[in-house]
Every structure is written in C-alpha cells, then in structure tokens.
N, C-alpha and C positions, 0 to 999 in steps of 0.2 A: 364466345364459348358455346358449344352445342349443348342441347338439353341432356344428352347422354353424359357429357363431361360434368355438367352441373349436378347430376344425380350422384356422382362419385365424390363430389367435393367434401361433404361432411366426413366421409370415411378417410379421405386424404388428410383432412385437418386433424382428425383424431390420431392418426398414425404419426403425423408430424409433432403434435403436442406430446405424445408418449415418448418419442425419441428425444425431445429436449427437456423432459421432466428431470429435475435434479441437476441440470447443467447450470452452473453459476452464471450470473449476469457478467457481462464483459467488465473486467477490471482494468483500469488505466494505470499507467505509471505516474507517480507523483514525486515532486522534488521539494526538498526542504533545504533552505539556505542557512548556513551557520555564519552569522555576521554580527559583529559588535557584541560578542558574548551572549548571543541569543539564538534560539532555533526559530526560524520563520517559515511557515506558521508554527506556533508552539502547540496548538491543538488541531487535530486533523481527524476526519472520519472518512474511512475508505471501505471498499468491498473486499471480501476474501479473495485472494489471488493478486492483489495489488502489490507492485514493487515500489517501495519508497527509496529514493536516493537522496542522501545528505551530501551537500557540497560545502566544504570549508572555504569561506570567503575572508576569514580573518588572517592576519599575518603571523599567528601563533598556532601551535597544534591543538586539536581537540579530539575527543573520543566520543563515540555514541554507544551507550550501554543500556540494555534493558536486562536486569538481573535474571539469569537463567534462560533468556530468550535469544539475545544476540549481543555481539560486542565487536566494534570495529577496531582496526589497528589505529595508531596515532595518525590523524589526518593533518598533513601540512596544507599550506595554502593551495586551493584548487583541487585537492584530493577529494575523492568521492568514496562513499560506502553505500551499498544497496542491500536491502533485505526484502524478501517476498513474504507477505503475511498469508499463511495458509490456514489459519484458524481464527475464528471470531473471538473477540475479547478486547479488553482494554490493556494497552501496552504503555506503561510509563517508562520513560528513558531519561538519561542525563549524561553530562560530560563528566567522566570520572576525574579529569584534571581540574575541572571547575564545577563542583557539585551544585552551585546555585543555578546552573544552566539546566533547565528541565523541559520536558515536552511530553505529550500524550497522544497516542494514536488509538482511535476506537475503530475496531474492525468489525463490520457487520456482515 
C-alpha cells in the first residue's frame, strides 16, 4: 500500500463504520425439534432477525403458539413452522394441544 493510500485509510474506515452503524449483526436460522412431547432445545437465545423453524418429529399433531405473537397450524409428522423474530424480548410459547409442552426464546 502506498503512503498516499495509507493517509486516506482513517477516513475510509470512518465512512465504512458510519455506513454499518445500526446494521444488526448477522442472524442465523435456527431449528427446534418437536420430539417425544418436548421442544428441543426448550430454551434458546437468538439475535433479532433470526428465523426459527419448528419441525414436528412426533407421530401426532402439535401446534406452536406464543400468545399474541405467532401461531402455527396443526403440524403433522415432519411438518414445519417458521417465524422470524424482528423485535427483542422474551417469547414464551407452548403447544395448545398439549399445554405442558413449553419453550422460551430470548431475542437480543
């Protein structure tokens, strides 16, 4: 790198940082398995923008419900339901057919 280019490096870095300020960190897709009447994992921490997909591995239907936030249709074996978390907070959810099945997703 030339000395002229090095002189402009701090300004380039400042512009780059300004462009990316407020851009959320990369969020990955996450999977939750419904198996043996449990959500696995039952507790999860994700970043804003993460899409979580539940897959029913049981041989009976289940639902995924977070009051006022999201609700799946009845999921038969191997059916999937996805939800993208766009706001931070704690999301408690359950299966409305089997209320003892519960889970929590913490979105940061």
